[in-house]
N, C-alpha and C positions, 0 to 999 in steps of 0.2 A: 504494500500500500504506500503510495507516494506521500512524502512529507507535505503538510499544508504550507502554502506560500503566503507570506504576509504582503498583501498588495495594497499600496497606498494610493495608486492612481486608478486601478481597475475597480469598477463596480458592475454588478450584473445588470446590464442594460442592452439586451440583444437587438441587433438590427432586425427590423421586421420588413415585410415586403409590401410596398405601396399598392393599394387597390384603387382603381379608377372606374367610374361608371358614367353613363351618359347623362344622368340627371343631377350629378353632384355640383355644388357651388364651388366658387374659387376658394372660399375659406375651408371647405371640406377637403379640397384637393391639397391645399397647403398643410392641413393636418396630416394627411397621408405622407407628405414630404418629410414630416418630422419623424416618421418611422425609418426613413432611409438615411443615407450618408452623403458625404462630400457636399456638392453644391445644393442638393435638395434639402439637406439638414440646415445649411446656412440660410437658405431662403425662408425656411420655416421659422428659424430663430429671428431673422430680420423682421418678419411679420409680427412675431410676438413682442419684440422690443418696440417696434413702431406703434403697435396698439397700446402698449403701456405708456409710451411717450405722449400719444394723442389723448389718452383717456385721463391721465393724471393732470393736475394743475401745473403743467410744465410749459415754460416758454420755449418754443421750438424755433431754432435757427435752421433754415433750409438753404442749402447750397445747391445751385443748379448750373452745371457746366456742360459743355458739349452741345451738339446740335439737337437739343431736346425739343425745341419749338418747331423747327422745320420738319422734324420727323414724326410729329403727331402727338406729342406729350403735353401740348399747351393746355388743354382743357382740364387735364388731371391736376395740374398745379393750380390753375385758376379756381377749381372747385375746392381744393384744400384751403386756399386763402379765404374763399367765400364762406366756408363752413367752419372757420375758426381754428383750423389745425396748424396753420403757419403764422407765427408772430413776427418773424423777420425773414426776408428773402434776400439772399446774396447771389447774384447771377452775373452773366456776361452782357456786354453791350450787344453782342451778336444775337443772343436770345431775345433781348428787348427790341432789336431791329426787326426780327422776323415776327415777333408778337405784334408790333405796330403795323407791319405790312398786312397781316391777316385782318387786323381790326379795321383797316381803312379800305378793304376791298381786294387786296391781292391774295393769291393762293399759291401754295406749293403743290407740286405734282409728282406722281409716281414716274420714275425714270428707270434707266438701266445702268448697270455698272460698266458694261461693254456694249459697243455697237457692232456694226458689221465686221470691221477690221480690228486693228489693235486698239487698246485703250487710248493711246495717244491720238489716233485718227478720230476716235469717238469724240474726245474732248475738243479736238480742233473743229469738228463739225458743229458741236454745241457753241463754240466760240463764234463761229461765222453766223450762227442763227440767233445769237444774243441770248443764250440760256446758260445759267450758272448751275453747276452740279455739286451736290452734297451727297456723296456715295451714290445711292439709288433714288435720290430726290432731285427734282429739277425746279428752278425758279427763274422765270423770265426776267431779264434785266430791267424791263420797263417798270417793274414793281419797285425797284430801288429809286427810280426817278419820281414815282408817285410818293414814296416815303420822304424823299428830300424836299419835295414841295410841301408835304404835310408839316415837316419841321419848320420850314421857313414861314409858313402862313399861320400855323396853329400853336407852335410851341415857343420858338425863339423870341417873337415880339414881346412876350410877357416879361422877359428879363432884361434889365438895363444895367446890371452890375454883376460882379462875381456871385455865384450861387453854389450851394452844396449839390452834390450829385443826387442825394436823396430828394431834395426839393425839385430838381430837374426831372427825375423819374416820376415823381408824383404828377407834375404838370403834363408830362408825356401821357401818363395814364388817363388823366382827365380829358386831354385832347383826343386820345384814341376813342374814348367813350362818346364824346360829343359828336365826332364825325361818324362813328358807327351808327348812332341813333339818327343823326340828321340825314345821312345818305341811305338809311334803311338797309345796312349791310347784312347779308344773310348769316355770315360768320359772327360768333360772339365777340364782344369787345376785348376779351383776353386778360392776360395776367396783370399787366400794369394798370389797366382800368379797374379791375376788381380790387387790387391792392390799394389804389387811391380811394376807392369808395369805402373800404373798410379800415382805412388808416393803418395799413400794414406797410412799414418802410421797405423800400427796395434799395439796396446798396450795390454799386457796380464799381469795385475798386480798380479795375483795369479798363475803364470805359473807352479810353482812347484806342484800344485794340479792337476796333469794330467800325462799321459804317456809321453807327450812331456817334461814336467818338470823333470820327473823321469829319463828319458834318458839323459837330460842335466846334472843332478846331477851325474849320473854314469860316464859321460864323465869327469866331474871335478875331479873325484877321480884318474884319470890316466893321466891328461893333465892339463896345465895351464888354460884351458877354464873355464869361469864362467860367470854368467849373473848378471849385475848390474841393479837392479830394480829402484834405485833412479835416474839413468842416464836419464830415460825417462821423469822425471817430468818437467824439464826445457822446453823441446820442446813442450810438451803437454800444459803447462800453457802459453807459448808464443803464441800458436795458439789461445787459448781462449782470451788472453789479446788483441791481435791484431785484432780480428774479430769485424766487425761492427754490425753484427746480428748473433745470435747463436740459434741453436735448438738441443734439446735432444730427440732422438728416442730410447727408451730402450725396449728391448724384454727380458722378464724375469727379475730377480732381482739379488741378490747376489753382488759379488765384481764388475762386470762390471757396474751395475747400479750406485753403490755408487761412483765408480771411475769417471764416466761421470759427475755426479752431483756435486761432491766435487771440480771439477776443477774450478768452479766459485767462490769458497771461497777465492781464492787468486787473483782475478781480480776485477777491479772497477765495473764491470757489472754483469749481470745475464742472464739466458736463456730467450729468447723472445718467444720460442715455446717449448712445451713438449708433447710427446706422449708416453704412457706406455702401454704395452701389458703384462699382468701377470695373474696368477691364484691364487696368494697368497693374503689372505685377509688382510686388514689394521688393524683389531682389535687386532692382536697379538703384535703390536708394532714393528715388524721386518721391516727392510728397504725394503725387497723384495715386500711386499704388500702395503707399505706406498703410499698414494696418492701423486701426484705431487703438490697438494695444500699444503701439509705438507712441501714440499721442499721450498715453498715460505717463510715459517717462518724462514728458515735458510739463506735466501738471495740467494738461488741457482736459483730461478726463479724470474723474475721481478714481481712487484705487478700487472701489467697489462698484464702479459704473457698469451698467449692462450695455454691452456693445457687440456689434458683429459687422464683418465686412463680407460682401457678396461679390465674387469676381465673375461677372457675366455681363452681357449686353444690357445696358440700362433700359433700352426700349422694350425689353422683355421683362426685366425684373421689377422696374418701377410700377407698372400697372398691376402686377401680381401682388406685390407687397402692399400697395395702397388698398387694393380691392379686399385683400384678406384682412388687413387691419381694420378697415372701415366696417366690414361685415361683422367682425367680432364686437366692436364697441357700439355699433348702431342697432 
């Protein structure tokens, strides 16, 4: 008879086999994921952490990077803001650019990764036809011209002096909503509009890295208008400082992720919850793929914080996690 082994890590928790049926809900499917391993288990845990974050009296900082608006994730984020699940949004100028384009009548379209010949020939043809490509999404360039006119006529004239990026994004949201209603646009007014309506601040720390930022710079060449990036810091840090409980939900990496996490470096606390959806690996040392456990070493997450990172395409994982979390708490 073999000697009993004293196991400190192992506990009896066998992998079960997920069962799926045609009538099951997303929440039920994710419960089945919890029986499995690897990415399925991580996705189940992310749903559980997100549900706790949304259900508790927690101030949620939501980081949104990558091409999430042009790829169809716009309404998910807008609904989260509308329904009170996001208290602070940190995103890119690109996402707000595409959000505004949809609000004022533009549309993104299904496309192809490759055309008839090589990928280069495919993109050369799109260039000749005036179409921009985001992987398998197309956007006609005339929509950017419409967006630039929107900024010149509806947004920039309001400001006659330097302004915070947060104040600028609020006015952008208000203008998106006004044009959307006035022109009877079929598409919803979107993320910035809903955030403005519900007084949810939007911070864009690298706004100049976008068409939105480029247009703001062009305006500054002929007008006193300019954006003050540091003006946002006090309000953002005050929100973190005054919150009793905080959660970080980050989609993608880059500047939005770091901006969300670094907020806790100037507060006495740290995040109680963390969910990360990314495709970047942690082994390169870059922040975009870094685990949220690593953020604990910096004091950005509490030692006992509940956190999980899911490494998969966020256009797949975000709808699943949000649907599962909302089904559970609603």
